[in-house]
SELUM-330475 format. One record per atom (N, C-alpha, C, O): residue in one letter; atom name; x, y, z. Coordinates in Angstrom, 1 decimal, padded with zeros to 4 digits, m for minus. Last residue first. Layout:
<pts>
  rest  atom      xx      yy      zz
     a    CA       X       Y       Z
...
</pts>
This chain:
<pts>
  rest  atom      xx      yy      zz
     e     N   017.5   009.1  m022.4
     e    CA   016.2   008.8  m022.9
     e     C   016.2   008.3  m024.3
     e     O   015.2   008.0  m024.9
     a     N   019.7   008.1  m019.8
     a    CA   019.6   008.5  m021.2
     a     C   018.2   008.2  m021.6
     a     O   017.6   007.1  m021.3
     r     N   019.4   009.3  m016.5
     r    CA   019.3   008.2  m017.4
     r     C   019.2   008.8  m018.8
     r     O   018.6   009.8  m019.0
     p     N   021.8   010.9  m014.2
     p    CA   020.6   010.9  m015.2
     p     C   020.6   009.7  m016.1
     p     O   021.7   009.3  m016.5
     a     N   022.8   009.3  m011.2
     a    CA   023.2   009.9  m012.5
     a     C   021.9   009.9  m013.4
     a     O   021.1   008.9  m013.4
     a     N   021.1   010.1  m008.1
     a    CA   021.6   009.2  m009.1
     a     C   021.9   009.9  m010.4
     a     O   021.4   011.0  m010.7
     h     N   019.9   011.7  m006.3
     h    CA   021.3   011.9  m006.5
     h     C   021.9   011.0  m007.5
     h     O   023.2   011.0  m007.7
     t     N   017.3   010.8  m006.3
     t    CA   017.5   012.2  m006.7
     t     C   019.0   012.5  m006.9
     t     O   019.4   013.5  m007.6
     l     N   017.6   008.3  m005.2
     l    CA   017.3   008.4  m006.6
     l     C   017.6   009.8  m007.1
     l     O   018.0   010.0  m008.2
     a     N   018.1   008.9  m002.5
     a    CA   019.1   008.2  m003.2
     a     C   018.9   008.3  m004.7
     a     O   019.8   008.5  m005.5
     d     N   015.6   010.1  m001.9
     d    CA   016.8   010.8  m001.7
     d     C   018.0   010.2  m002.5
     d     O   018.7   010.9  m003.2
     v     N   013.9   007.9  m002.2
     v    CA   013.8   009.0  m003.1
     v     C   015.0   009.9  m003.0
     v     O   015.5   010.4  m004.1
     k     N   014.9   006.2  m000.1
     k    CA   015.0   005.8  m001.5
     k     C   014.9   007.0  m002.5
     k     O   015.7   007.1  m003.4
     t     N   014.3   007.7   002.2
     t    CA   015.7   007.3   001.9
     t     C   015.9   007.0   000.4
     t     O   016.8   007.4  m000.2
     g     N   011.5   007.9   001.9
     g    CA   012.4   009.1   002.0
     g     C   013.8   008.8   001.6
     g     O   014.4   009.6   000.9
     v     N   010.7   005.2   002.0
     v    CA   010.5   006.0   000.9
     v     C   011.4   007.2   000.8
     v     O   012.1   007.5  m000.2
     a     N   010.8   003.6   004.3
     a    CA   012.0   003.7   003.5
     a     C   011.9   004.6   002.3
     a     O   012.9   004.8   001.6
     t     N   008.3   003.5   005.3
     t    CA   009.3   004.2   006.1
     t     C   010.6   004.4   005.3
     t     O   011.4   005.2   005.7
     m     N   007.0   001.9   003.4
     m    CA   006.7   003.3   003.6
     m     C   007.7   004.1   004.3
     m     O   008.0   005.2   004.0
     g     N   009.3  m000.2   001.6
     g    CA   008.2   000.0   002.5
     g     C   008.0   001.5   002.8
     g     O   008.9   002.3   002.4
     d     N   011.3  m000.3  m000.2
     d    CA   011.3  m001.3   000.8
     d     C   010.2  m001.1   001.8
     d     O   010.1  m001.9   002.8
     l     N   010.9   000.1  m003.7
     l    CA   010.8   000.7  m002.4
     l     C   010.6  m000.4  m001.3
     l     O   009.8  m001.3  m001.5
     e     N   012.7   000.3  m006.8
     e    CA   011.9  m000.4  m005.8
     e     C   011.9   000.3  m004.5
     e     O   012.9   001.0  m004.2
     w     N   014.0   001.4  m008.9
     w    CA   013.0   002.3  m008.2
     w     C   012.2   001.5  m007.3
     w     O   011.0   001.9  m006.9
     g     N   015.5  m000.5  m010.2
     g    CA   016.2   000.3  m009.1
     g     C   015.2   001.3  m008.4
     g     O   015.6   001.9  m007.4
     e     N   014.1   000.1  m013.4
     e    CA   014.8  m000.9  m012.5
     e     C   015.6  m000.1  m011.4
     e     O   016.2   001.0  m011.8
     y     N   011.5   002.6  m013.4
     y    CA   012.8   002.0  m013.8
     y     C   013.3   000.9  m012.9
     y     O   012.8   000.8  m011.8
     s     N   008.2   003.0  m014.6
     s    CA   009.2   002.9  m013.6
     s     C   010.5   002.4  m014.2
     s     O   010.5   001.8  m015.3
     y     N   005.0   004.6  m015.4
     y    CA   006.2   004.0  m015.8
     y     C   007.2   004.0  m014.6
     y     O   007.1   004.7  m013.6
     y     N   001.4   004.5  m015.9
     y    CA   002.6   004.9  m015.2
     y     C   003.8   004.1  m015.7
     y     O   003.7   003.1  m016.3
     k     N  m001.8   005.3  m017.0
     k    CA  m000.6   004.7  m017.3
     k     C   000.6   005.3  m016.6
     k     O   000.8   006.5  m016.6
     k     N  m004.0   006.8  m016.0
     k    CA  m004.2   005.4  m016.3
     k     C  m002.9   004.6  m016.6
     k     O  m002.8   003.4  m016.4
     v     N  m003.5   008.9  m013.1
     v    CA  m003.7   008.7  m014.5
     v     C  m003.8   007.2  m014.8
     v     O  m003.6   006.4  m013.8
     g     N  m005.4   009.9  m010.1
     g    CA  m004.2   009.7  m010.9
     g     C  m004.5   009.6  m012.4
     g     O  m005.5   010.0  m012.9
     r     N  m008.5   008.3  m009.4
     r    CA  m007.5   009.3  m009.1
     r     C  m006.3   009.0  m010.0
     r     O  m006.2   007.9  m010.6
     g     N  m010.1   006.2  m010.0
     g    CA  m010.8   007.5  m009.7
     g     C  m009.8   008.6  m009.4
     g     O  m010.2   009.7  m009.2
     a     N  m009.4   003.6  m010.7
     a    CA  m009.0   004.1  m009.4
     a     C  m009.7   005.4  m009.0
     a     O  m009.7   005.8  m007.8
     g     N  m009.8   002.4  m013.2
     g    CA  m010.9   002.5  m012.2
     g     C  m010.6   003.1  m010.9
     g     O  m011.4   003.0  m010.0
     d     N  m006.8   001.0  m014.0
     d    CA  m008.1   001.3  m014.5
     d     C  m009.1   001.3  m013.4
     d     O  m009.3   000.3  m012.7
     l     N  m003.5   001.3  m014.7
     l    CA  m004.4   001.4  m013.6
     l     C  m005.8   001.9  m014.1
     l     O  m005.9   003.0  m014.5
     e     N  m000.6  m000.2  m015.9
     e    CA  m001.9   000.4  m016.2
     e     C  m002.8   000.2  m015.0
     e     O  m002.9  m000.8  m014.4
     l     N   002.8   000.3  m016.0
     l    CA   001.7  m000.1  m015.2
     l     C   000.4   000.6  m015.7
     l     O   000.4   001.8  m015.9
     c     N   006.0  m000.8  m017.1
     c    CA   004.7  m000.1  m017.4
     c     C   003.7  m000.6  m016.4
     c     O   003.6  m001.8  m016.1
     y     N   009.6  m000.6  m016.9
     y    CA   008.3  m001.2  m016.5
     y     C   007.1  m000.3  m016.8
     y     O   007.3   001.0  m016.8
     d     N   011.7   000.9  m017.9
     d    CA   011.8  m000.6  m017.8
     d     C   010.5  m001.3  m017.5
     d     O   010.4  m002.4  m017.9
     f     N   011.6   003.6  m020.3
     f    CA   011.4   003.0  m019.0
     f     C   011.5   001.5  m019.1
     f     O   011.5   000.9  m020.1
     g     N   011.6   004.6  m022.9
     g    CA   012.9   004.4  m022.2
     g     C   012.8   003.8  m020.8
     g     O   013.8   003.6  m020.2
     n     N   009.0   004.6  m023.9
     n    CA   009.7   005.9  m023.5
     n     C   011.0   005.7  m022.7
     n     O   011.3   006.6  m021.9
     d     N   008.7   001.2  m023.1
     d    CA   008.1   002.4  m023.5
     d     C   008.8   003.6  m023.0
     d     O   009.1   003.7  m021.8
     s     N   009.5  m001.3  m022.6
     s    CA   010.6  m000.4  m022.9
     s     C   010.0   000.9  m023.5
     s     O   010.6   001.6  m024.2
     c     N   008.6  m003.5  m019.9
     c    CA   008.3  m002.8  m021.1
     c     C   009.6  m002.0  m021.5
     c     O   010.5  m001.9  m020.7
     k     N   007.1  m005.8  m017.6
     k    CA   008.3  m005.2  m018.2
     k     C   007.9  m004.6  m019.5
     k     O   007.1  m005.1  m020.3
     k     N   004.0  m004.7  m016.0
     k    CA   004.8  m005.6  m016.8
     k     C   006.1  m004.9  m017.2
     k     O   006.2  m003.7  m017.1
     a     N   000.8  m004.6  m014.4
     a    CA   002.2  m004.2  m014.5
     a     C   003.0  m005.2  m015.2
     a     O   002.8  m006.4  m015.1
     k     N  m002.4  m003.6  m013.9
     k    CA  m001.6  m004.5  m014.8
     k     C  m000.2  m003.9  m014.9
     k     O   000.0  m002.8  m015.4
     v     N  m005.2  m003.5  m011.9
     v    CA  m003.9  m003.1  m012.1
     v     C  m003.1  m004.1  m012.9
     v     O  m003.3  m005.3  m012.7
     k     N  m008.5  m002.1  m011.5
     k    CA  m007.6  m003.2  m012.1
     k     C  m006.2  m002.7  m012.3
     k     O  m006.1  m001.5  m012.7
     a     N  m010.6  m001.2  m008.8
     a    CA  m009.7  m000.9  m009.9
     a     C  m009.0  m002.2  m010.3
     a     O  m008.9  m003.2  m009.6
     k     N  m013.3   000.2  m007.2
     k    CA  m012.7  m001.1  m007.6
     k     C  m011.8  m000.8  m008.8
     k     O  m012.3  m000.1  m009.7
     m     N  m013.5   002.6  m004.4
     m    CA  m013.4   002.2  m005.9
     m     C  m012.9   000.8  m006.0
     m     O  m012.2   000.2  m005.2
     k     N  m015.0   004.9  m002.3
     k    CA  m014.5   003.5  m002.5
     k     C  m014.5   003.2  m004.0
     k     O  m015.5   003.6  m004.7
     d     N  m014.5   007.7  m000.2
     d    CA  m014.8   007.2  m001.5
     d     C  m014.2   005.8  m001.6
     d     O  m013.2   005.5  m001.0
     g     N  m013.9   009.0   002.1
     g    CA  m014.7   007.8   002.3
     g     C  m015.0   007.2   000.9
     g     O  m015.7   006.2   000.9
     t     N  m012.1   011.1   002.1
     t    CA  m013.5   011.3   001.6
     t     C  m014.4   010.2   001.8
     t     O  m015.7   010.4   001.7
     q     N  m009.9   010.1   003.5
     q    CA  m010.3   011.5   003.7
     q     C  m011.7   011.7   003.2
     q     O  m012.5   012.5   003.9
     p     N  m009.5   007.4   002.7
     p    CA  m010.0   007.7   004.0
     p     C  m010.5   009.2   004.2
     p     O  m011.4   009.4   005.0
     y     N  m010.5   005.7   000.0
     y    CA  m009.8   007.0   000.3
     y     C  m010.3   007.5   001.6
     y     O  m011.4   008.0   001.7
     v     N  m010.0   002.4  m000.8
     v    CA  m010.7   003.3   000.0
     v     C  m009.9   004.6   000.2
     v     O  m008.7   004.5   000.6
     i     N  m010.1  m000.1  m003.3
     i    CA  m009.5   001.1  m002.8
     i     C  m010.4   001.9  m002.0
     i     O  m011.6   002.0  m002.3
     r     N  m009.3  m003.2  m004.3
     r    CA  m010.4  m002.5  m003.7
     r     C  m009.8  m001.3  m002.9
     r     O  m009.0  m001.5  m002.0
     l     N  m008.0  m004.5  m007.3
     l    CA  m007.8  m003.7  m006.1
     l     C  m009.1  m003.1  m005.6
     l     O  m009.9  m002.6  m006.4
     d     N  m006.9  m007.3  m009.1
     d    CA  m008.0  m006.5  m008.6
     d     C  m007.6  m005.8  m007.3
     d     O  m007.0  m006.3  m006.4
     d     N  m005.0  m009.1  m009.8
     d    CA  m005.0  m007.8  m010.5
     d     C  m006.1  m006.9  m010.0
     d     O  m006.2  m005.7  m010.5
     g     N  m004.9  m010.5  m006.7
     g    CA  m004.5  m010.7  m008.0
     g     C  m004.3  m009.3  m008.7
     g     O  m003.7  m008.4  m008.2
     n     N  m006.2  m008.5  m004.6
     n    CA  m006.5  m009.9  m004.9
     n     C  m006.1  m010.1  m006.4
     n     O  m007.0  m009.8  m007.3
     a     N  m005.7  m006.1  m002.1
     a    CA  m005.3  m006.6  m003.4
     a     C  m005.7  m008.1  m003.5
     a     O  m005.6  m008.8  m002.5
     e     N  m007.0  m003.2  m000.8
     e    CA  m007.0  m004.6  m000.6
     e     C  m006.7  m005.2  m002.0
     e     O  m007.5  m004.9  m002.9
     f     N  m005.8   000.0   000.4
     f    CA  m006.3  m000.9  m000.6
     f     C  m006.2  m002.4  m000.1
     f     O  m005.5  m002.7   000.9
     k     N  m006.1   003.5   001.2
     k    CA  m005.9   002.1   001.6
     k     C  m006.4   001.2   000.5
     k     O  m007.3   001.6  m000.2
     f     N  m004.3   006.5   000.2
     f    CA  m005.4   005.5   000.1
     f     C  m005.0   004.2   000.7
     f     O  m003.9   003.9   000.8
     l     N  m003.5   010.0   000.1
     l    CA  m003.2   008.6   000.5
     l     C  m004.5   007.7   000.4
     l     O  m005.6   008.3   000.5
     e     N  m002.8   012.4  m002.2
     e    CA  m003.9   011.8  m001.5
     e     C  m003.4   010.3  m001.2
     e     O  m003.0   009.6  m002.0
     h     N  m001.2   015.6  m002.8
     h    CA  m001.3   014.2  m002.7
     h     C  m002.5   013.7  m002.0
     h     O  m003.2   014.5  m001.3
     a     N   000.4   018.1  m004.7
     a    CA  m000.7   017.7  m003.9
     a     C  m000.7   016.2  m003.9
     a     O  m000.3   015.6  m004.9
     g     N   002.9   020.8  m005.3
     g    CA   002.3   019.4  m005.3
     g     C   001.1   019.2  m004.4
     g     O   000.8   020.0  m003.5
     r     N   005.4   022.7  m006.8
     r    CA   004.1   022.6  m006.2
     r     C   003.7   021.2  m006.2
     r     O   004.0   020.5  m007.2
     w     N   008.1   022.7  m007.8
     w    CA   007.6   023.8  m007.0
     w     C   006.3   023.7  m006.3
     w     O   006.0   024.4  m005.4
     m     N   008.5   020.6  m009.4
     m    CA   009.5   020.9  m008.4
     m     C   009.0   021.9  m007.4
     m     O   009.6   022.0  m006.3
     s     N   005.2   019.2  m009.3
     s    CA   006.3   019.8  m010.0
     s     C   007.4   020.0  m009.0
     s     O   007.2   019.6  m007.8
     a     N   002.9   016.6  m008.8
     a    CA   003.8   017.6  m008.3
     a     C   004.8   018.0  m009.4
     a     O   005.2   017.2  m010.3
     a     N   000.5   014.6  m007.5
     a    CA   000.7   015.4  m008.6
     a     C   001.7   016.5  m008.2
     a     O   001.3   017.3  m007.3
     q     N   000.2   011.3  m006.2
     q    CA   000.7   012.7  m006.0
     q     C   000.8   013.3  m007.4
     q     O   001.3   012.6  m008.3
     f     N  m001.2   008.8  m004.3
     f    CA  m001.2   009.5  m005.6
     f     C  m000.7   010.9  m005.3
     f     O  m001.0   011.5  m004.3
     i     N  m000.3   006.0  m002.4
     i    CA  m000.3   007.4  m002.5
     i     C  m000.4   007.8  m004.0
     i     O   000.4   007.3  m004.8
     g     N  m001.4   003.3  m000.2
     g    CA  m000.7   003.9  m001.4
     g     C  m000.9   005.4  m001.4
     g     O  m001.5   006.0  m000.5
     i     N  m001.3   000.3   001.8
     i    CA  m001.5   001.8   001.7
     i     C  m000.8   002.3   000.5
     i     O   000.3   001.8   000.1
     a     N  m000.6  m002.2   002.7
     a    CA  m001.9  m002.0   002.1
     a     C  m002.3  m000.5   002.1
     a     O  m003.4  m000.1   002.4
     d     N   001.7  m003.3   003.7
     d    CA   001.1  m002.1   004.4
     d     C  m000.3  m001.9   003.9
     d     O  m001.1  m001.3   004.7
     p     N   003.2  m005.3   002.4
     p    CA   001.9  m005.6   003.0
     p     C   001.2  m004.5   003.8
     p     O   000.2  m004.7   004.4
     d     N   002.8  m003.0  m000.2
     d    CA   002.3  m004.3   000.3
     d     C   003.4  m004.8   001.2
     d     O   004.5  m004.9   000.7
     f     N   002.1   000.2  m001.3
     f    CA   003.0  m000.6  m000.4
     f     C   002.3  m001.9   000.1
     f     O   001.2  m001.8   000.7
     m     N   002.4   002.1  m004.2
     m    CA   001.5   001.2  m003.4
     m     C   002.4   000.3  m002.6
     m     O   003.3  m000.3  m003.1
     a     N   002.6   005.2  m005.7
     a    CA   003.3   004.2  m005.0
     a     C   002.3   003.4  m004.1
     a     O   001.4   004.0  m003.5
     l     N   002.7   007.5  m008.4
     l    CA   001.9   006.5  m007.7
     l     C   002.9   005.6  m007.0
     l     O   003.9   005.2  m007.5
     v     N   002.5   010.8  m009.8
     v    CA   003.3   009.8  m009.1
     v     C   002.3   008.8  m008.4
     v     O   001.2   009.2  m007.9
     q     N   002.7   013.0  m012.5
     q    CA   001.8   012.2  m011.7
     q     C   002.6   011.0  m011.1
     q     O   003.3   010.3  m011.8
     v     N   004.2   016.1  m012.7
     v    CA   004.4   014.7  m012.8
     v     C   003.4   014.0  m011.9
     v     O   003.2   014.4  m010.8
     t     N   004.3   019.2  m014.3
     t    CA   003.7   018.4  m013.2
     t     C   003.8   016.9  m013.6
     t     O   003.4   016.5  m014.7
     d     N   006.9   021.4  m014.9
     d    CA   006.1   020.3  m015.5
     d     C   005.6   019.4  m014.4
     d     O   006.4   018.9  m013.6
     r     N   008.7   023.2  m013.8
     r    CA   007.3   023.5  m013.6
     r     C   006.3   022.4  m014.2
     r     O   005.1   022.5  m014.0
     e     N   011.2   022.4  m014.6
     e    CA   010.9   022.3  m013.2
     e     C   009.5   022.7  m012.9
     e     O   009.0   022.5  m011.7
     n     N   010.6   020.3  m017.6
     n    CA   011.2   021.4  m016.9
     n     C   010.7   021.4  m015.4
     n     O   009.9   020.6  m015.1
     k     N   009.7   017.8  m018.3
     k    CA   010.4   018.6  m019.3
     k     C   011.1   019.8  m018.7
     k     O   012.1   020.2  m019.2
     p     N   009.8   014.8  m016.3
     p    CA   009.4   016.2  m016.5
     p     C   010.3   016.9  m017.5
     p     O   011.5   016.6  m017.7
     m     N   008.8   011.7  m017.4
     m    CA   009.9   012.5  m016.9
     m     C   009.6   013.9  m017.2
     m     O   009.1   014.2  m018.3
     h     N   005.5   010.4  m016.5
     h    CA   006.5   010.8  m017.5
     h     C   007.7   011.6  m016.8
     h     O   007.5   012.0  m015.6
     d     N   004.2   009.2  m014.4
     d    CA   003.6   009.2  m015.7
     d     C   004.5   009.6  m016.8
     d     O   004.4   009.2  m018.0
     i     N   005.8   006.9  m012.1
     i    CA   005.5   008.2  m012.6
     i     C   004.9   008.1  m014.0
     i     O   005.1   007.1  m014.7
     w     N   006.3   004.9  m009.2
     w    CA   005.8   005.0  m010.6
     w     C   005.5   006.4  m010.9
     w     O   005.0   007.2  m010.1
     l     N   008.2   002.9  m007.1
     l    CA   007.9   004.3  m007.5
     l     C   007.5   004.3  m008.9
     l     O   008.2   003.9  m009.8
     r     N   007.1   000.0  m005.4
     r    CA   007.9   000.6  m006.5
     r     C   007.4   002.0  m006.7
     r     O   006.2   002.3  m006.5
     n     N   005.4  m001.7  m004.0
     n    CA   006.7  m001.4  m003.5
     n     C   007.7  m000.9  m004.6
     n     O   008.8  m001.2  m004.6
     f     N   003.6  m003.3  m006.7
     f    CA   003.7  m002.8  m005.4
     f     C   005.2  m002.6  m005.0
     f     O   006.1  m003.1  m005.6
     a     N   003.8  m004.4  m009.3
     a    CA   003.1  m003.1  m009.1
     a     C   003.4  m002.5  m007.7
     a     O   003.5  m001.3  m007.6
     l     N   005.0  m006.9  m009.0
     l    CA   005.7  m005.8  m009.7
     l     C   005.1  m004.5  m009.4
     l     O   005.8  m003.5  m009.3
     k     N   002.9  m008.2  m007.6
     k    CA   004.3  m008.1  m007.1
     k     C   005.1  m007.1  m007.7
     k     O   005.9  m006.4  m007.0
     g     N   000.8  m007.9  m009.5
     g    CA   000.8  m007.2  m008.2
     g     C   002.1  m007.1  m007.6
     g     O   002.5  m006.1  m007.0
     t     N   001.6  m009.6  m011.5
     t    CA   001.4  m008.2  m011.8
     t     C   001.5  m007.4  m010.5
     t     O   002.1  m006.4  m010.4
     t     N   001.6  m012.0  m010.1
     t    CA   002.9  m011.5  m010.6
     t     C   002.7  m010.0  m010.9
     t     O   003.7  m009.3  m010.6
     a     N  m000.7  m011.4  m007.4
     a    CA  m000.3  m012.1  m008.6
     a     C   001.0  m011.5  m009.1
     a     O   001.5  m010.5  m008.5
     a     N  m001.0  m011.6  m003.9
     a    CA  m000.6  m010.7  m005.1
     a     C  m000.1  m011.6  m006.2
     a     O   000.8  m012.4  m006.1
     d     N  m002.3  m012.1  m001.3
     d    CA  m002.5  m012.9  m002.5
     d     C  m002.2  m012.0  m003.7
     d     O  m003.2  m011.6  m004.4
     d     N  m002.3  m010.8   001.1
     d    CA  m001.0  m011.3   000.6
     d     C  m001.1  m012.0  m000.7
     d     O   000.0  m012.5  m001.2
     s     N  m004.5  m008.1   001.6
     s    CA  m004.3  m009.4   001.1
     s     C  m002.8  m009.7   000.7
     s     O  m002.2  m008.8   000.1
     g     N  m004.3  m006.1   004.6
     g    CA  m004.3  m006.2   003.1
     g     C  m004.0  m007.7   002.7
     g     O  m003.2  m008.4   003.4
     s     N  m004.6  m005.2   007.2
     s    CA  m004.9  m006.6   006.9
     s     C  m005.0  m006.8   005.4
     s     O  m005.9  m007.6   005.0
     s     N  m001.9  m002.9   007.9
     s    CA  m003.3  m003.3   007.7
     s     C  m003.4  m004.7   007.3
     s     O  m002.4  m005.4   007.2
     r     N   000.0  m000.6   009.4
     r    CA  m000.1  m002.0   009.1
     r     C  m001.5  m002.3   009.0
     r     O  m002.3  m002.0   009.9
     w     N   001.3   002.5   008.4
     w    CA   000.1   001.7   008.8
     w     C   000.4   000.3   008.5
     w     O   001.0  m000.1   007.4
     h     N   002.9   005.1   008.8
     h    CA   003.3   003.8   008.7
     h     C   002.2   002.9   009.3
     h     O   002.2   002.5   010.4
     w     N   003.3   008.2   007.8
     w    CA   002.2   007.3   007.9
     w     C   002.7   005.9   007.8
     w     O   003.0   005.4   006.6
     a     N   005.5   009.7   007.4
     a    CA   004.7   010.0   008.6
     a     C   003.6   009.0   008.8
     a     O   003.0   009.0   009.9
     g     N   006.5   008.7   005.1
     g    CA   007.2   008.4   006.3
     g     C   006.4   008.7   007.5
     g     O   006.6   008.1   008.6
     a     N   004.8   010.0   003.3
     a    CA   004.7   008.5   003.5
     a     C   005.4   008.1   004.8
     a     O   004.9   007.2   005.5
     t     N   005.6   012.7   003.4
     t    CA   004.3   012.3   003.7
     t     C   004.2   010.8   004.1
     t     O   003.6   010.4   005.1
     v     N   008.3   012.4   002.7
     v    CA   008.0   013.1   004.0
     v     C   006.6   012.6   004.4
     v     O   006.4   012.2   005.5
     g     N   008.1   011.2   000.2
     g    CA   008.9   010.6   001.3
     g     C   008.5   011.1   002.6
     g     O   008.4   010.4   003.6
     l     N   006.7   013.1  m001.2
     l    CA   006.1   011.8  m001.0
     l     C   006.8   011.1   000.1
     l     O   006.2   010.4   000.9
     a     N   008.4   015.2  m001.4
     a    CA   007.3   015.3  m000.5
     a     C   006.6   014.0  m000.2
     a     O   006.1   013.8   000.8
     a     N   009.9   014.3  m003.6
     a    CA   010.5   014.3  m002.2
     a     C   009.4   014.4  m001.2
     a     O   009.6   013.8  m000.1
     v     N   009.1   014.5  m006.1
     v    CA   008.4   013.5  m005.3
     v     C   009.0   013.4  m003.9
     v     O   008.7   012.5  m003.1
     a     N   010.7   016.3  m007.3
     a    CA   009.3   016.7  m007.2
     a     C   008.6   015.7  m006.2
     a     O   007.6   016.1  m005.6
     i     N   013.0   014.8  m007.5
     i    CA   013.0   015.9  m006.6
     i     C   011.6   016.3  m006.3
     i     O   011.2   016.6  m005.2
     l     N   012.2   013.2  m009.6
     l    CA   012.5   012.6  m008.3
     l     C   012.5   013.7  m007.2
     l     O   012.1   013.4  m006.1
     a     N   012.0   014.9  m011.7
     a    CA   010.8   014.2  m011.2
     a     C   011.0   013.6  m009.9
     a     O   010.1   013.6  m009.0
     k     N   014.6   015.8  m011.9
     k    CA   013.6   016.7  m011.4
     k     C   012.3   016.0  m011.0
     k     O   011.7   016.4  m010.0
     n     N   016.4   014.3  m013.2
     n    CA   016.1   013.9  m011.8
     n     C   015.1   014.8  m011.2
     n     O   014.7   014.6  m010.0
     m     N   016.8   015.5  m015.5
     m    CA   016.0   014.4  m015.6
     m     C   015.6   013.9  m014.1
     m     O   014.6   013.3  m013.9
</pts>
């Protein structure tokens, strides 16, 4: 079950290389506070070749990452964002694409996870992500440390 976390190890390497301070909005609603600074995945992988969609958004850094990865292969894209409640204005620096998205995060018990996040309009990733209690992230520079700690955690019962 920790294979999803192993698959996102590249997230820590990538995110650790980018520590941006931006002028992102501090006006995060309850949804936003839950949505940010947390590791999100679309599902736990079934095997080492199963691709998992990953999302992490860091406030106040105002930077996020989408990643699709299995234990053996992955691809990612970083983005900048501005948050205002449930609204996100997203810019993808590599392409210059700009999107307006809605984010809704809440406690849930879907598929054994503790939290659910719906993301509509981002143009990347999937629309629904999940997270566990303890998957909080302290900022971009702490991602590698957190992912490493999570990969060594005891498996969760599904």
